[in-house]
C-alpha positions in Angstrom: 5.4 59.7 -19.1 3.8 61.2 -16.0 5.3 60.2 -12.6 1.7 59.2 -11.6 1.3 56.5 -14.3 4.8 54.9 -13.2 4.1 54.7 -9.5 0.7 53.3 -10.5 2.1 50.4 -12.7 4.8 49.8 -9.9 1.9 49.5 -7.3 -0.1 47.1 -9.2 3.2 45.1 -10.2 3.9 44.7 -6.5 0.3 43.8 -5.7 0.7 41.0 -8.4 3.8 39.7 -7.2 2.4 39.3 -3.6 -0.8 37.9 -5.0 1.4 35.1 -6.5 3.6 34.5 -3.5 0.4 34.1 -1.5 -1.2 31.7 -4.0 1.8 29.7 -4.1 1.8 29.6 -0.1 -1.6 28.6 -0.1 -1.0 25.8 -2.9 2.1 24.6 -0.7 0.0 24.6 2.5 -2.8 22.6 0.7 -0.4 20.1 -0.5 1.2 19.8 2.8 -2.0 19.0 4.5 -3.0 16.4 1.7 0.6 14.7 2.4 0.2 14.6 6.1 -3.3 13.0 5.8 -2.0 10.6 3.4 1.1 9.8 5.7 -1.3 8.2 8.1 -2.7 6.2 5.1 0.3 5.1 3.6 2.6 4.9 6.6 5.3 7.4 5.6 5.4 11.2 4.5 7.9 9.9 1.8 5.3 7.5 0.3 2.5 10.2 0.7 4.7 12.8 -1.4 5.2 10.2 -4.2 1.6 9.1 -4.2 0.4 12.8 -4.7 3.2 13.5 -7.4 2.0 10.5 -9.2 -1.7 11.5 -9.0 -0.7 15.0 -10.4 1.9 13.7 -13.0 1.1 10.2 -14.0 3.4 7.9 -15.9 6.6 9.3 -14.4 9.8 7.7 -14.0 11.6 7.2 -10.8 14.3 10.0 -11.8 11.2 12.4 -12.5 9.6 11.7 -9.2 12.9 12.1 -7.3 13.3 15.5 -8.9 9.8 16.5 -8.8 9.4 15.7 -5.0 12.8 16.6 -4.0 13.3 13.0 -2.7 16.8 11.1 -3.0 16.7 8.9 -6.2 17.5 5.6 -4.1 14.7 6.7 -1.5 12.1 7.1 -4.6 13.2 3.5 -5.7 12.8 1.8 -2.8 9.4 3.1 -2.0 8.0 2.7 -5.4 9.0 -1.1 -5.0 7.0 -1.3 -1.9 4.1 0.5 -3.1 4.1 -1.6 -6.2 4.2 -4.9 -4.2 1.3 -3.3 -2.0 -0.7 -2.5 -5.4 -1.0 1.2 -4.7 1.3 2.1 -7.8 1.1 0.4 -11.1 4.0 0.3 -13.5 5.0 -0.2 -17.2 7.8 0.0 -19.3 8.1 3.4 -21.3 7.8 3.0 -24.9 10.4 4.7 -26.7 12.0 4.6 -30.0 15.6 3.5 -30.6 17.9 1.0 -28.7 18.4 1.7 -25.0 17.0 1.1 -21.5 13.4 1.7 -21.3 12.6 2.9 -17.5 9.5 1.9 -15.8 6.8 4.9 -15.6 4.6 4.6 -12.6 1.2 5.8 -11.8 -1.0 5.9 -8.5 -4.3 4.2 -8.0 -7.1 6.3 -7.5 -7.9 7.8 -3.9 -11.2 5.6 -3.8 -9.4 2.6 -4.5 -6.8 3.7 -1.8 -9.3 4.2 0.8 -11.0 1.0 0.0 -8.1 -0.9 0.7 -7.6 0.3 4.1 -11.1 0.2 5.3 -11.3 -3.5 6.3 -8.1 -2.7 8.3 -9.4 0.4 10.1 -12.6 -1.7 10.7 -10.8 -4.2 12.4 -8.9 -2.3 14.7 -12.3 -0.1 15.5 -14.0 -3.5 16.7 -10.7 -4.2 18.6 -11.1 -1.3 20.6 -14.9 -1.4 20.9 -14.4 -5.0 22.1 -11.6 -4.3 24.5 -13.0 -5.6 27.5 -14.0 -9.0 26.0 -10.2 -9.1 24.9 -8.9 -8.2 28.2 -11.0 -11.1 30.0 -9.4 -14.0 31.3 -9.2 -17.2 29.0 -12.0 -18.9 31.2 -14.1 -16.1 31.0 -13.7 -15.7 27.2 -14.6 -19.3 26.6 -17.9 -18.6 28.1 -18.4 -15.9 25.8 -19.4 -16.8 22.2 -18.0 -14.5 19.6 -17.2 -10.7 20.3 -19.5 -8.5 18.5 -18.6 -6.2 15.7 -20.2 -2.8 16.0 -18.4 -0.7 13.2 -19.1 -1.5 9.9 -17.5 0.7 7.3 -18.3 0.9 3.5 -16.8 3.0 0.7 -19.1 4.0 -2.0 -18.1 6.0 -5.1 -20.5 8.8 -6.0 -21.6 8.8 -9.8 -20.4 11.7 -11.8 -22.5 13.5 -14.3 -20.4 11.6 -17.0 -21.4 8.3 -15.8 -24.7 9.1 -16.2 -24.6 9.9 -19.7 
């Protein structure tokens, strides 16, 4: 085989490796950006990482989530219990053949449902800020004022996809 062909293949191979590394880095940065955003919505990075993992890998057990996220199993179990109580994740017993322990498997609610659940809280907080002067007035002044206005109103609507129209 000519030396030029071997050098060309070597350059192509190294180029592919660099592209794969850059692609992996881009995915990691994208995932971290999503986790950062969801950390604000879900209160902690741990809960956000679990949510993202479950959107990517629905019907996972707590053990699978811990392995996939790199979180401690006890941390995952505690967070899953909280997320389940808050109705952000759903769980069901995993069906299996034979005797033994059937662990829970978890799925995360749709992002639109997640947003819909926090809209009211955000709206209330924004209205409190808009009406800050009303809240800071003395009680006697506040009695003269009837009700504070609510200038912020947030609504969440899901777009119809092409599949919904058929």
